C-alpha positions as CSV (number, residue, x, y, z in Angstrom):
1,X,79.6,186.3,70.3
2,X,76.3,187.1,71.9
3,X,75.8,190.1,74.0
4,X,73.8,190.2,77.0
5,X,71.2,193.2,76.3
6,X,68.8,192.6,79.3
7,X,67.3,190.7,82.1
8,X,64.0,189.7,83.1
9,X,62.3,188.3,86.4
10,X,60.4,184.9,86.0
11,X,58.8,182.5,88.5
12,X,59.5,178.8,88.4
13,X,56.9,175.9,89.0
14,X,57.1,176.5,92.9
15,X,56.6,180.2,92.6
16,X,60.2,181.2,93.2
17,X,61.5,184.3,91.5
18,X,64.6,184.1,89.7
19,X,66.4,186.2,86.9
20,X,66.9,185.3,83.5
21,X,69.6,186.9,81.1
22,X,68.4,188.1,77.6
23,X,71.1,187.3,75.1
24,X,71.5,188.7,71.5
25,X,73.4,187.4,68.6
26,X,75.1,189.6,66.0
27,X,73.1,191.5,63.4
28,X,72.0,189.6,60.6
29,X,70.6,190.9,57.1
30,X,67.5,189.1,55.9
31,X,65.7,189.6,52.7
32,X,61.7,190.2,52.9
33,X,59.6,187.6,51.6
34,X,57.2,190.0,50.7
35,X,58.8,193.3,50.0
36,X,62.3,191.6,48.5
37,X,64.0,194.2,50.6
38,X,66.6,193.5,53.2
39,X,66.2,194.5,57.1
40,X,68.7,194.0,59.8
41,X,67.8,191.7,62.8
42,X,69.2,189.9,65.3
43,X,68.2,186.5,67.3
44,X,67.4,186.8,71.0
45,X,67.0,183.9,73.7
46,X,67.2,183.8,77.5
47,X,69.1,181.9,80.0
48,X,68.3,181.2,83.5
49,X,70.6,182.3,86.1
50,X,71.2,182.4,89.8
51,X,72.4,186.1,89.7
52,X,70.9,189.0,91.7
53,X,69.3,192.2,90.3
54,X,72.5,194.1,90.5
55,X,74.9,191.6,89.1
56,X,72.4,191.1,86.1
57,X,72.4,195.0,85.6
58,X,76.2,195.2,85.6
59,X,76.5,192.0,82.9
60,X,74.2,194.3,80.3
61,X,76.7,195.0,77.5
62,X,79.2,191.7,78.3
63,X,80.0,189.7,75.2
64,X,79.9,186.0,75.6
65,X,81.5,183.3,73.2
66,X,78.6,181.6,71.5
67,X,75.6,182.0,69.3
68,X,72.1,182.0,69.1
69,X,70.6,179.0,67.0
70,X,67.2,177.8,65.9
71,X,66.5,174.2,67.4
72,X,63.3,172.5,66.1
73,X,60.7,171.4,68.9
74,X,57.2,170.1,69.3
75,X,54.6,172.8,67.8
76,X,53.6,175.2,70.4
77,X,51.2,178.3,70.3
78,X,51.8,182.0,71.2
79,X,50.3,185.3,71.2
80,X,51.7,188.4,69.6
81,X,51.8,191.1,72.4
82,X,51.6,194.0,69.7
83,X,48.7,192.5,67.6
84,X,47.0,189.5,69.9
85,X,47.3,187.4,67.0
86,X,47.7,183.8,67.7
87,X,50.7,181.9,65.9
88,X,52.0,178.4,66.0
89,X,55.6,177.6,66.1
90,X,57.9,174.4,65.7
91,X,61.5,176.1,66.9
92,X,63.0,177.9,69.5
93,X,66.0,180.0,69.8
94,X,68.8,178.8,72.1
95,X,71.9,179.8,73.3
96,X,75.0,177.7,72.4
97,X,78.4,177.6,73.5
98,X,81.1,178.2,70.9
99,X,82.0,175.1,69.2
100,X,79.1,173.2,70.3
101,X,76.3,171.8,67.5
102,X,72.7,171.7,67.5
103,X,72.7,167.8,67.7
104,X,74.8,168.2,70.8
105,X,72.5,170.7,72.3
106,X,69.4,168.5,71.6
107,X,71.0,165.3,73.0
108,X,72.0,167.2,76.3
109,X,68.4,168.5,76.7
110,X,67.1,164.8,76.0
111,X,69.3,163.3,78.5
112,X,68.3,166.0,81.2
113,X,64.4,165.6,80.3
114,X,64.7,161.7,80.4
115,X,63.6,159.8,83.7
116,X,66.3,158.2,85.3
117,X,65.8,154.3,85.9
């Protein structure tokens, strides 16, 4: 299960504003490679929506079947807001419906991105 924990406003390439729901997976215990101690974390991702602000606010706390999974992608750079540090990653976190596999998710995205002939 994932939980809707927030929503954010975003703009598409044409400048139109829309809402994205922020989804969070369950709590996981991860062992630090530096200290050797465990810490609690939860994976997050966002999904676009056609919902208005009021509906998005009302959905916070709602649980949805599925999970947040790591999917490999082309390397990209990003900046940590807290420190300004530039980092590179070759993965992203995506929402996957219950029973869906990472391979199915990648195939579906590839089909959408492929130009039609």
